[in-house]
Z-matrix of the N, CA and C atoms (Angstrom, degrees):
N
C 1 1.430
C 2 1.514 1 110.67
N 3 1.291 2 118.62 1 142.16
C 4 1.399 3 124.45 2 -178.75
C 5 1.537 4 111.09 3 -98.45
N 6 1.266 5 118.35 4 129.03
C 7 1.514 6 122.12 5 177.62
C 8 1.534 7 111.50 6 -111.74
N 9 1.326 8 115.69 7 155.74
C 10 1.381 9 121.81 8 179.14
C 11 1.554 10 109.98 9 -135.36
N 12 1.295 11 114.06 10 139.37
C 13 1.475 12 118.81 11 173.80
C 14 1.466 13 112.26 12 -68.08
N 15 1.343 14 119.21 13 120.25
C 16 1.433 15 123.27 14 -174.66
C 17 1.552 16 113.08 15 -110.11
N 18 1.326 17 115.95 16 -19.54
C 19 1.381 18 121.08 17 179.71
C 20 1.490 19 115.58 18 -157.33
N 21 1.330 20 120.61 19 149.18
C 22 1.452 21 123.06 20 175.82
C 23 1.595 22 103.67 21 -116.56
N 24 1.315 23 111.82 22 109.40
C 25 1.478 24 119.48 23 178.85
C 26 1.522 25 108.11 24 -80.70
N 27 1.345 26 115.41 25 151.34
C 28 1.460 27 119.31 26 -179.80
C 29 1.529 28 112.08 27 -71.07
N 30 1.320 29 116.30 28 -25.83
C 31 1.507 30 118.07 29 -177.96
C 32 1.552 31 108.16 30 -157.68
N 33 1.275 32 117.92 31 -176.17
C 34 1.400 33 124.97 32 -179.89
C 35 1.546 34 112.50 33 -69.06
N 36 1.320 35 116.80 34 -33.71
C 37 1.419 36 120.82 35 -179.51
C 38 1.472 37 112.81 36 -63.88
N 39 1.410 38 111.64 37 -49.83
C 40 1.418 39 116.10 38 177.27
C 41 1.581 40 114.85 39 -59.90
N 42 1.295 41 113.66 40 -42.01
C 43 1.436 42 118.99 41 -179.81
C 44 1.459 43 113.87 42 -64.64
N 45 1.329 44 117.88 43 -34.81
C 46 1.527 45 119.68 44 177.57
C 47 1.599 46 106.84 45 -76.01
N 48 1.321 47 118.26 46 -36.80
C 49 1.449 48 115.27 47 173.55
C 50 1.511 49 116.10 48 -58.12
N 51 1.294 50 112.21 49 -46.71
C 52 1.533 51 117.62 50 174.61
C 53 1.471 52 113.74 51 -62.06
N 54 1.324 53 118.67 52 -42.20
C 55 1.425 54 123.09 53 168.13
C 56 1.472 55 116.86 54 -47.02
N 57 1.410 56 116.51 55 -45.27
C 58 1.392 57 124.89 56 176.69
C 59 1.442 58 112.04 57 -67.97
N 60 1.329 59 118.81 58 -39.29
C 61 1.551 60 118.35 59 173.67
C 62 1.476 61 112.31 60 -60.47
N 63 1.335 62 116.77 61 -45.73
C 64 1.482 63 118.26 62 -179.29
C 65 1.552 64 111.48 63 -66.63
N 66 1.276 65 116.60 64 -33.90
C 67 1.454 66 116.12 65 176.37
C 68 1.553 67 116.18 66 -66.98
N 69 1.307 68 117.97 67 -25.39
C 70 1.434 69 125.21 68 172.88
C 71 1.556 70 108.51 69 -59.18
N 72 1.419 71 113.93 70 -36.63
C 73 1.459 72 119.78 71 -177.23
C 74 1.473 73 108.73 72 -94.41
N 75 1.282 74 120.11 73 15.85
C 76 1.461 75 122.58 74 175.12
C 77 1.577 76 110.08 75 69.40
N 78 1.206 77 118.13 76 30.73
C 79 1.534 78 125.29 77 179.82
C 80 1.542 79 105.20 78 -111.70
N 81 1.379 80 110.34 79 114.20
C 82 1.568 81 116.08 80 175.50
C 83 1.475 82 108.42 81 -82.13
N 84 1.251 83 119.80 82 138.30
C 85 1.486 84 124.66 83 173.98
C 86 1.432 85 113.14 84 -128.91
N 87 1.267 86 114.07 85 165.10
C 88 1.515 87 124.00 86 175.79
C 89 1.584 88 107.02 87 -121.46
N 90 1.294 89 111.87 88 149.83
C 91 1.449 90 118.52 89 179.00
C 92 1.662 91 110.17 90 -115.47
N 93 1.238 92 113.90 91 126.06
C 94 1.456 93 119.82 92 -174.23
C 95 1.531 94 108.81 93 -108.57
N 96 1.269 95 120.11 94 110.10
C 97 1.558 96 122.85 95 -178.73
C 98 1.415 97 111.77 96 98.07
N 99 1.358 98 118.54 97 17.01
C 100 1.521 99 119.85 98 -177.02
C 101 1.420 100 113.78 99 -71.43
N 102 1.304 101 116.91 100 -28.54
C 103 1.471 102 120.94 101 -179.83
C 104 1.556 103 116.43 102 -85.74
N 105 1.334 104 115.35 103 -3.59
C 106 1.463 105 117.02 104 -177.58
C 107 1.531 106 113.28 105 -73.77
N 108 1.385 107 118.04 106 -10.69
C 109 1.444 108 121.75 107 179.66
C 110 1.570 109 111.54 108 -67.90
N 111 1.289 110 120.31 109 -12.30
C 112 1.384 111 121.78 110 172.61
C 113 1.542 112 114.22 111 -75.78
N 114 1.235 113 114.99 112 -10.35
C 115 1.505 114 120.56 113 -178.85
C 116 1.537 115 110.32 114 -102.66
N 117 1.413 116 116.12 115 19.86
C 118 1.503 117 115.51 116 -179.10
C 119 1.481 118 108.18 117 -56.36
N 120 1.290 119 114.54 118 142.02
C 121 1.381 120 127.27 119 -178.16
C 122 1.489 121 116.75 120 92.56
N 123 1.348 122 112.61 121 -18.29
C 124 1.435 123 119.37 122 177.95
C 125 1.640 124 111.93 123 -99.91
N 126 1.301 125 109.68 124 -16.19
C 127 1.541 126 114.86 125 -171.67
C 128 1.479 127 107.69 126 -121.41
N 129 1.291 128 118.60 127 152.68
C 130 1.456 129 123.27 128 174.48
C 131 1.564 130 108.10 129 -64.21
N 132 1.333 131 113.86 130 153.38
C 133 1.455 132 123.26 131 -176.60
C 134 1.611 133 112.57 132 -51.60
N 135 1.352 134 114.74 133 -41.65
C 136 1.476 135 117.08 134 -178.31
C 137 1.475 136 111.16 135 -65.22
N 138 1.292 137 119.77 136 -23.19
C 139 1.467 138 122.93 137 177.35
C 140 1.535 139 113.69 138 -63.44
N 141 1.322 140 114.36 139 -21.74
C 142 1.463 141 118.20 140 -175.69
C 143 1.579 142 110.59 141 -79.60
N 144 1.401 143 114.74 142 -6.72
C 145 1.462 144 119.37 143 -177.37
C 146 1.566 145 107.27 144 -71.08
N 147 1.294 146 118.08 145 146.60
C 148 1.427 147 122.62 146 -178.72
C 149 1.518 148 109.13 147 -121.62
N 150 1.375 149 113.44 148 128.52
C 151 1.389 150 118.58 149 -179.66
C 152 1.566 151 107.50 150 -88.25
N 153 1.339 152 114.58 151 141.00
C 154 1.471 153 125.98 152 -177.50
C 155 1.574 154 104.82 153 -107.72
N 156 1.302 155 118.49 154 118.82
C 157 1.415 156 124.41 155 174.99
C 158 1.465 157 113.85 156 -110.78
N 159 1.441 158 117.52 157 145.96
C 160 1.450 159 120.68 158 176.94
C 161 1.505 160 104.19 159 -137.75
N 162 1.305 161 116.10 160 159.93
C 163 1.528 162 122.52 161 172.52
C 164 1.466 163 109.82 162 -57.87
N 165 1.288 164 118.28 163 145.12
C 166 1.460 165 123.76 164 173.43
C 167 1.457 166 118.16 165 -51.57
N 168 1.329 167 112.65 166 -33.24
C 169 1.435 168 125.30 167 -176.21
C 170 1.528 169 111.35 168 -64.67
N 171 1.416 170 115.69 169 -27.89
C 172 1.434 171 123.00 170 178.74
C 173 1.504 172 117.72 171 -104.02
N 174 1.350 173 116.29 172 17.04
C 175 1.466 174 120.54 173 -173.06
C 176 1.537 175 111.22 174 -66.39
N 177 1.350 176 116.71 175 -44.85
C 178 1.570 177 116.00 176 -175.77
C 179 1.558 178 110.00 177 -65.56
N 180 1.281 179 115.70 178 -45.60
C 181 1.459 180 121.60 179 179.79
C 182 1.558 181 110.37 180 -58.33
N 183 1.324 182 114.84 181 -48.14
C 184 1.440 183 122.61 182 -175.92
C 185 1.600 184 111.97 183 -67.44
N 186 1.319 185 118.12 184 -37.79
C 187 1.374 186 123.68 185 173.96
C 188 1.505 187 115.18 186 -58.98
N 189 1.339 188 114.68 187 -42.30
C 190 1.453 189 121.62 188 175.33
C 191 1.488 190 111.98 189 -62.53
N 192 1.370 191 116.71 190 -47.56
C 193 1.515 192 122.36 191 178.76
C 194 1.524 193 111.60 192 -59.22
N 195 1.329 194 114.99 193 -37.71
C 196 1.477 195 121.28 194 -176.27
C 197 1.529 196 109.62 195 -75.04
N 198 1.363 197 113.74 196 -37.39
C 199 1.469 198 116.70 197 174.17
C 200 1.477 199 116.61 198 -63.46
N 201 1.268 200 113.43 199 -38.09
C 202 1.542 201 118.02 200 171.17
C 203 1.494 202 113.25 201 -66.29
N 204 1.335 203 118.44 202 -38.75
C 205 1.403 204 125.48 203 177.89
C 206 1.640 205 107.91 204 -58.04
N 207 1.279 206 115.14 205 -54.16
C 208 1.431 207 123.07 206 -179.24
C 209 1.540 208 109.82 207 -57.18
N 210 1.352 209 115.98 208 -48.25
C 211 1.368 210 115.18 209 -179.45
C 212 1.494 211 119.22 210 -69.38
N 213 1.292 212 116.73 211 -25.76
C 214 1.458 213 122.79 212 164.96
C 215 1.455 214 112.75 213 -62.20
N 216 1.334 215 120.39 214 -42.93
C 217 1.522 216 122.83 215 177.92
C 218 1.442 217 108.65 216 -59.85
N 219 1.389 218 117.71 217 -49.53
C 220 1.491 219 122.73 218 -176.56
C 221 1.494 220 111.57 219 -61.25
N 222 1.363 221 117.25 220 -42.58
C 223 1.422 222 121.19 221 -175.82
C 224 1.523 223 115.52 222 -71.69
N 225 1.298 224 115.14 223 -21.84
C 226 1.487 225 124.11 224 -175.82
C 227 1.494 226 110.70 225 -79.50
N 228 1.347 227 119.44 226 -19.86
C 229 1.438 228 122.44 227 -173.30
C 230 1.531 229 107.12 228 -70.85
N 231 1.322 230 112.82 229 129.24
C 232 1.483 231 120.17 230 177.19
C 233 1.489 232 114.11 231 -73.89
N 234 1.284 233 119.30 232 150.28
C 235 1.427 234 122.28 233 175.37
C 236 1.597 235 111.53 234 -110.71
N 237 1.226 236 120.43 235 163.59
C 238 1.513 237 118.41 236 169.98
C 239 1.460 238 108.14 237 -65.15
N 240 1.377 239 113.05 238 136.87
C 241 1.533 240 115.33 239 -176.02
C 242 1.573 241 104.68 240 -151.08
N 243 1.339 242 113.71 241 168.99
C 244 1.417 243 119.89 242 172.40
C 245 1.410 244 111.08 243 -98.28
N 246 1.417 245 117.01 244 141.87
C 247 1.425 246 126.08 245 177.37
C 248 1.539 247 109.66 246 -59.90
N 249 1.281 248 118.91 247 135.41
C 250 1.468 249 120.89 248 173.08
C 251 1.457 250 113.11 249 -73.30
N 252 1.292 251 121.82 250 -18.22
C 253 1.417 252 127.97 251 -176.27
C 254 1.560 253 111.60 252 -89.85
N 255 1.346 254 114.47 253 -56.38
C 256 1.485 255 121.44 254 -170.16
C 257 1.486 256 113.94 255 -114.01
N 258 1.359 257 114.73 256 -10.51
C 259 1.501 258 121.88 257 175.42
C 260 1.569 259 109.96 258 77.55
N 261 1.233 260 124.79 259 8.92
C 262 1.386 261 124.19 260 179.27
C 263 1.443 262 110.59 261 -74.81
N 264 1.334 263 121.40 262 149.71
C 265 1.407 264 125.32 263 174.12
C 266 1.512 265 112.27 264 -67.88
N 267 1.367 266 116.60 265 123.77
C 268 1.408 267 120.73 266 174.06
C 269 1.528 268 111.81 267 -102.46
N 270 1.372 269 119.74 268 112.77
C 271 1.424 270 121.94 269 -178.53
C 272 1.618 271 111.37 270 -58.85
N 273 1.265 272 119.14 271 155.97
C 274 1.421 273 122.89 272 -178.16
C 275 1.604 274 111.50 273 -64.39
N 276 1.402 275 113.21 274 -22.52
C 277 1.453 276 117.01 275 179.01
C 278 1.550 277 111.29 276 -74.91
N 279 1.323 278 122.25 277 -8.68
C 280 1.412 279 123.88 278 -174.14
C 281 1.590 280 105.94 279 -107.90
N 282 1.304 281 115.21 280 141.10
C 283 1.464 282 119.36 281 176.28
C 284 1.596 283 112.74 282 -89.01
N 285 1.354 284 113.74 283 -26.85
C 286 1.444 285 116.70 284 173.75
C 287 1.571 286 109.34 285 -134.86
N 288 1.249 287 112.96 286 174.93
C 289 1.462 288 120.73 287 -175.21
C 290 1.474 289 110.84 288 -59.84
N 291 1.281 290 126.62 289 126.42
C 292 1.441 291 131.29 290 174.11
C 293 1.575 292 109.98 291 -68.59
N 294 1.257 293 118.36 292 -19.62
C 295 1.483 294 119.14 293 -172.84
C 296 1.582 295 108.99 294 -97.21
N 297 1.291 296 118.93 295 -45.63
C 298 1.461 297 118.84 296 -173.40
C 299 1.613 298 113.91 297 -121.51
N 300 1.359 299 114.77 298 -5.89
C 301 1.441 300 117.14 299 177.23
C 302 1.553 301 116.04 300 85.08
N 303 1.236 302 116.59 301 -3.43
C 304 1.527 303 120.28 302 173.39
C 305 1.417 304 116.01 303 -63.90
N 306 1.308 305 118.27 304 137.29
C 307 1.477 306 121.63 305 -178.80
C 308 1.495 307 109.89 306 -86.74
């Protein structure tokens, strides 16, 4: 069977999370570099990235799932906004208003 790298996860946690998502859709995947995290401190940061591979027969389905995953990550990021209750500026790093607690 031929496998193709479909995604480069930032770390082992993200790679295993995505592997679980793919498993829900009955897509088996392999992780390449998953065990390198035990060498933290010895390796450069980009060496902690984990490649996710799937069989070529599942490429189209997998790419759609990963596209949705990436879109959800992008859409979940908060932006600076004004509180609807007290009108204070809420920085993007806050989930709710720092002044009055309104979400």
